[in-house]
DRENDO-1510 file (C-alpha; in Angstrom, 1 decimal, always signed):
<recs>
REC; n; res; u; v; w
REC; 1; MET; +48.7; +68.4; +118.9 .
REC; 2; THR; +51.1; +66.7; +116.5 .
REC; 3; VAL; +54.3; +67.9; +114.8 .
REC; 4; ASN; +54.0; +67.6; +111.0 .
REC; 5; VAL; +57.3; +67.4; +109.3 .
REC; 6; ARG; +57.6; +68.0; +105.5 .
REC; 7; ILE; +61.2; +66.7; +105.0 .
REC; 8; GLY; +61.3; +67.9; +101.4 .
REC; 9; GLN; +61.5; +71.5; +102.7 .
REC; 10; TYR; +64.8; +70.9; +104.4 .
REC; 11; ARG; +66.9; +71.8; +101.4 .
REC; 12; GLN; +69.7; +73.8; +103.1 .
REC; 13; VAL; +72.7; +72.1; +104.7 .
REC; 14; VAL; +74.1; +74.1; +107.7 .
REC; 15; THR; +77.4; +73.4; +109.5 .
REC; 16; LEU; +77.1; +73.8; +113.2 .
REC; 17; SER; +80.0; +74.6; +115.5 .
REC; 18; ALA; +80.2; +75.5; +119.3 .
REC; 19; PRO; +82.5; +78.1; +120.9 .
REC; 20; GLY; +85.5; +76.8; +122.8 .
REC; 21; THR; +87.2; +78.3; +125.8 .
REC; 22; PRO; +88.1; +82.0; +125.3 .
REC; 23; ALA; +91.9; +82.6; +125.1 .
REC; 24; PRO; +93.5; +86.0; +125.8 .
REC; 25; ASP; +94.6; +87.8; +122.5 .
REC; 26; GLY; +97.4; +89.9; +124.1 .
REC; 27; ASP; +95.5; +93.2; +123.6 .
REC; 28; GLY; +93.1; +92.9; +126.6 .
REC; 29; GLY; +90.5; +91.0; +124.6 .
REC; 30; TYR; +89.7; +87.3; +123.9 .
REC; 31; ILE; +89.7; +85.0; +120.9 .
REC; 32; VAL; +87.2; +82.2; +120.7 .
REC; 33; ALA; +87.8; +79.3; +118.5 .
REC; 34; TYR; +84.8; +77.3; +117.2 .
REC; 35; THR; +84.8; +73.5; +116.8 .
REC; 36; GLU; +82.2; +71.4; +114.9 .
REC; 37; LEU; +79.5; +69.7; +116.9 .
REC; 38; ASP; +79.4; +65.9; +117.1 .
REC; 39; LEU; +76.6; +66.1; +114.5 .
REC; 40; PRO; +78.0; +69.0; +112.5 .
REC; 41; GLU; +75.6; +69.0; +109.5 .
REC; 42; TRP; +71.9; +69.9; +109.9 .
REC; 43; ARG; +69.4; +69.9; +107.1 .
REC; 44; CYS; +66.9; +72.6; +107.5 .
REC; 45; ALA; +64.7; +75.3; +105.8 .
REC; 46; ILE; +66.0; +78.9; +106.2 .
REC; 47; LEU; +63.3; +81.6; +106.3 .
REC; 48; ALA; +63.5; +85.3; +106.7 .
REC; 49; ALA; +62.6; +86.1; +110.3 .
REC; 50; SER; +59.1; +87.5; +110.5 .
REC; 51; ALA; +57.4; +88.9; +113.6 .
REC; 52; SER; +54.7; +86.3; +113.5 .
REC; 53; ILE; +57.1; +83.3; +113.4 .
REC; 54; ALA; +59.4; +84.8; +116.0 .
REC; 55; GLN; +56.5; +85.6; +118.4 .
REC; 56; ARG; +54.9; +82.2; +117.9 .
REC; 57; HIS; +58.0; +80.3; +118.9 .
REC; 58; PHE; +60.1; +82.8; +120.9 .
REC; 59; ALA; +57.5; +85.0; +122.6 .
REC; 60; GLN; +59.2; +84.8; +126.0 .
REC; 61; THR; +62.3; +86.5; +124.6 .
REC; 62; VAL; +62.6; +89.9; +123.0 .
REC; 63; ILE; +64.7; +89.5; +119.9 .
REC; 64; ALA; +65.0; +92.6; +117.8 .
REC; 65; GLN; +67.9; +91.7; +115.5 .
REC; 66; ALA; +66.9; +88.2; +114.3 .
REC; 67; SER; +67.7; +87.8; +110.6 .
REC; 68; ASN; +66.6; +84.2; +109.9 .
REC; 69; ILE; +64.6; +81.3; +111.2 .
REC; 70; MET; +65.9; +77.8; +110.7 .
REC; 71; ILE; +63.5; +74.8; +110.8 .
REC; 72; GLY; +64.8; +71.3; +110.7 .
REC; 73; ARG; +64.7; +67.8; +112.2 .
REC; 74; PHE; +65.4; +67.7; +115.9 .
REC; 75; HIS; +69.1; +68.3; +116.7 .
REC; 76; PRO; +70.1; +67.5; +120.3 .
REC; 77; ASP; +73.2; +69.8; +120.5 .
REC; 78; LEU; +71.7; +72.9; +118.9 .
REC; 79; GLN; +71.6; +75.6; +121.5 .
REC; 80; VAL; +72.1; +79.3; +122.1 .
REC; 81; GLY; +75.7; +80.4; +121.2 .
REC; 82; VAL; +76.2; +77.8; +118.5 .
REC; 83; ARG; +77.4; +79.2; +115.2 .
REC; 84; ALA; +75.7; +78.2; +111.9 .
REC; 85; THR; +77.4; +78.4; +108.5 .
REC; 86; TRP; +75.8; +77.8; +105.1 .
REC; 87; VAL; +76.2; +78.6; +101.4 .
REC; 88; ASP; +73.2; +80.0; +99.7 .
REC; 89; ARG; +72.0; +79.2; +96.1 .
REC; 90; VAL; +74.2; +81.9; +94.5 .
REC; 91; GLY; +77.4; +80.7; +96.3 .
REC; 92; VAL; +77.6; +83.3; +99.1 .
REC; 93; THR; +78.7; +82.0; +102.5 .
REC; 94; HIS; +76.7; +83.1; +105.5 .
REC; 95; THR; +77.6; +82.8; +109.2 .
REC; 96; ALA; +75.1; +83.4; +112.0 .
REC; 97; ASN; +74.9; +83.0; +115.8 .
REC; 98; VAL; +72.0; +81.1; +117.3 .
REC; 99; LEU; +69.9; +83.4; +119.6 .
REC; 100; GLY; +67.1; +80.9; +120.5 .
REC; 101; VAL; +66.2; +77.3; +120.1 .
REC; 102; GLU; +62.8; +75.5; +120.4 .
REC; 103; ASP; +62.1; +71.8; +120.4 .
REC; 104; VAL; +58.6; +71.9; +118.9 .
REC; 105; GLU; +56.1; +70.3; +121.3 .
REC; 106; GLY; +59.0; +68.9; +123.3 .
REC; 107; ALA; +58.7; +65.8; +121.1 .
REC; 108; GLY; +62.2; +65.5; +119.8 .
REC; 109; VAL; +61.0; +65.6; +116.2 .
REC; 110; GLN; +61.6; +69.2; +115.0 .
REC; 111; THR; +63.9; +72.0; +116.1 .
REC; 112; ILE; +63.4; +75.7; +115.3 .
REC; 113; ALA; +66.3; +78.1; +115.7 .
REC; 114; ILE; +66.3; +81.9; +115.5 .
REC; 115; VAL; +69.7; +83.3; +114.3 .
REC; 116; ILE; +71.4; +86.6; +113.6 .
REC; 117; GLU; +73.7; +86.8; +110.7 .
REC; 118; LEU; +77.2; +88.2; +111.4 .
REC; 119; ASP; +78.6; +91.0; +109.3 .
REC; 120; GLU; +81.8; +90.3; +107.4 .
REC; 121; VAL; +84.9; +90.7; +109.6 .
REC; 122; THR; +87.3; +93.2; +108.1 .
REC; 123; THR; +90.8; +94.2; +109.1 .
REC; 124; PRO; +91.1; +97.9; +110.0 .
REC; 125; GLU; +93.5; +99.9; +108.0 .
REC; 126; PRO; +96.5; +101.4; +109.7 .
REC; 127; ALA; +95.8; +104.9; +111.1 .
REC; 128; ASP; +98.2; +106.6; +108.7 .
REC; 129; SER; +96.9; +104.9; +105.6 .
REC; 130; TRP; +94.9; +108.0; +104.5 .
REC; 131; ILE; +98.1; +110.2; +104.3 .
REC; 132; GLN; +99.2; +111.0; +100.8 .
REC; 133; GLU; +102.7; +109.8; +99.9 .
REC; 134; GLY; +105.3; +112.6; +99.9 .
REC; 135; TRP; +103.1; +114.9; +102.0 .
REC; 136; THR; +104.9; +116.8; +104.8 .
REC; 137; GLN; +103.7; +119.3; +107.3 .
</recs>
């Protein structure tokens, strides 16, 4: 079997970054800083994750939350835990974590990654923000 690559389909440019060493945040949790990989840009096609594609390439793993499949040229540093960031055609920035990676046929020609998109991070409002000004009990 051969790997057929249609390079014209790789229209999206994704920036890849790896997690660094977790540092304590002072509240009992940790902060993880991400740094770009040695080859930070990866050209790929981004498809909605379908059950058939996920089962074909990642059947050994149960992945219930995958949101996208990325298919591109072989990338040696792309692995589970890497963060992918891209801007879509309407200018919206997306960030996703890589859940699984496959080197198609083990040939070092094409990489397929399954990712889950992260929700926007919002800062919680202070606990008393809902209290109306001037209200007393």
